[in-house]
Structure formats: structure tokens, C-alpha cells
Steps between C-alpha positions, in 0.01 A plus 500: 500500500192285442399418143179632349211251509469488120862385473448209740409145405179528704361742241550251216263206532379502139696541179352597165694210351314249717165647391606489135566125538139435609276310263161660443341230719737587786422871456128417502545309826675804650215727387249258657691476827533877537145584391333261745762518773222547757362155406826309483530555125169329426268700268156627594242701308615863451153630413386770740245368748581135434842380617395134485794272578363200308619527140548257213815503290520437125751255363544670163572851633613670819153623597245420770121506535323603818254240634269764647469766225645312196749784444804398296827664596874472457792596724502852351123565491410828665863614518705748296619203290149388403452413129877452478671417173854432629622192691477510880880483517536839329264668745697344784818636343346849496441477876856372554653786300291757686603349834868523407478860372518741793423802280265333254547355154407657168301340218791484253717308746218261591412441134855384435511282813180300440476519119187707440428829323560829682127574492422165664763559768361849562147364548615222735705739714215746531263222601745402773541865606122538519484200732774641725328841496177342625690379806690825563192725464331326793764628742410733784783692663546552875770576755782723376447574130732688266336678207657672203448560129715498186435555130555233234467479122403767253845578360532818291791491259699825524547719195835490324592868537532632851305823435190296406503273805244532778514431873325162514450532875227757433150356467434703184791329322412140588353246260195427718597133520717535808321354804563509872557178692407545867627224727411410857741273688464362850809479715609136465172436323324518167509729198207658315564719193223691321513714184346845455530786250643721777666415830256703711217265396662234720381661823145366457638150431712516815194592709308208347783249547687587821326407825411770751762547770789413268803729484584630154844617391512734199725760344431874529280532189200726576232260372573258787388764753136384481607173663577680828126520572466122492833344608809574704735614221879534512662704221856508372637786292718330240672827415661484841529130585387148413382451861385761753398433859400143417306597186616301198366383163797284402284189456284678243811640328648149495196372312525786250867416448408143410222626272742737322749219439219280373371769264844596364685170509229237440200647320663817355153654462179466701186652348256680728205257479726212611699683769283378788534136386879527500492678837285225654737233368800679653315543831418129509862407424619747765274355769598139413872561454583285805324194357710239326442491125313169515246634749477824301429308178221301669357822646489662154345185354234486771 
């Protein structure tokens, strides 16, 4: 029986220990190399509409000045780490920890790993998630696409006595904070999750995201019926089987399984306003799971 890729040596090209041994100058060099990888690691002006490749460096500080527009910039200018207050090495460590965490990492864990407050770790992680989300949101689905929805968050603590408890599955007994994550996954392709108050709101997003002519696999929920007018749709009734006549949503269910384990085992609680950010992070990690951790760290950093 062949070993899983993540257990092989090919998946481990970067250790957190090696990043922790970097000096701040070495981490700065890594930032510079990744940021301007398209120019061989040599900086050029990041100002929109300029891009001049002739820049002057300062001896006293790690900053440059553009010859054409006189704009001063650093290696983090215009990025999520702009106006940074922590050493470059700690930001590189954040990327390394995220690359080595297949289901994400929470702020309390990160705060202990890199020696910052929980609030600081929370802000850094959400900046990184926002950057990953910007990449994931650009995706357009085509080919064979599986679509499904699941509800996350909004826990209602049950009453102590049984006679006072309510059926929390009913909409009238929910907290109002529980949101639906609708995911679209290509067969052997990419993952795009979106968050809505109700699952049926995902049909409009599917029409806007999935290319015409694509085949969509869904479950037997009634709100997916509107998709039949726009796509070839294959439905599976999960009360009877996980797969019926070639119709299957196991890829979408697999993503929800990972999201459940992340919510329960890593973060313990995900509030509604942040659910999409966590979903985008998990989608990015899912789509890059076959990259070695060194390449994944550089991709997050870029």
C-alpha cells in the first residue's frame, strides 16, 4: 500500500525550526526574493502606473527610492504586512506555520509559537486569510462541478431540563448566527466556498461562477432545481445512497468534513462575520495540499 503524500519526505522541504534560525536580515532577503521573484529578486517600484526598475537603496535602512517618481518603499510596502511592527522573521514564521497546518492554526497557538499577544496573532492570521481569500475568490468553475451546502457556527446551548429544551434544527429556535457555507468543487480541480444566511441563496452564486455547459452534481434539495434551466444537473438522494447513477457530491462533503474538524478541533468556535475567511483559507490549503511545505510557504508569502 502506497504511503500518503504528506507522510513522504517529498512533502517536507521546509521545517519551522530552520525558519526560526533565520536572522532578520536573512528573513528580509527571503521576503525580497519572493516579492520580486518575477525580476530575479531585484526590487522595482510598486506604485501603480510606475513599475520603474531603477531604484536607489539606502544604507541606513532596508528601503529604496524610485528614480522615476521618487516614491520610497520597503519590501512590505503595499502588502498585508505594510507598516509592520514585528521582525520579518516572525512574519515568515507565520507563513511557515500556516503551510504546515493542514486544517489551519488558531490565534492562541500562534501567539505561543512566535511570542506575541493573542490579539496580534489574530490580526496577522486574518490579514493572511484575507490575502488567500483574494486569490480564491477569483476562481471560475468549469467542467464537472460538485455543489453542496452545510451550516456552521451559531451554537445554542441546550436548557438543563429536558422539558424546556427546543428542537434546534427548526429555524425558529436558532440563534440567527448560524450561516450556510456553500462550496463548489471541480473534479480534480479547485475549491470555492461562499457564505450565505441560507443555503438556497447559493444558487445565484453558482450561476455567476460556474461556466455555461458545465455539469453540476447536487443533492436532492429542492432549491437546486432552478439550476436545471441553466446546466446539465445530476442529483443524488442521500437518503438512499451516497452515489446514484454517477451523481455524487463526495468532494463537497469531504471539504465540509475538513471544515468541521477545523472548527471543532482547531478553532473551537468560528463567528459568523469571519466564517468566509476561514472557509477561504481551508479551500486554499485543500487546493495546495499536494505542494511541499516549502513551496506552500512561499506561495502564502507571495
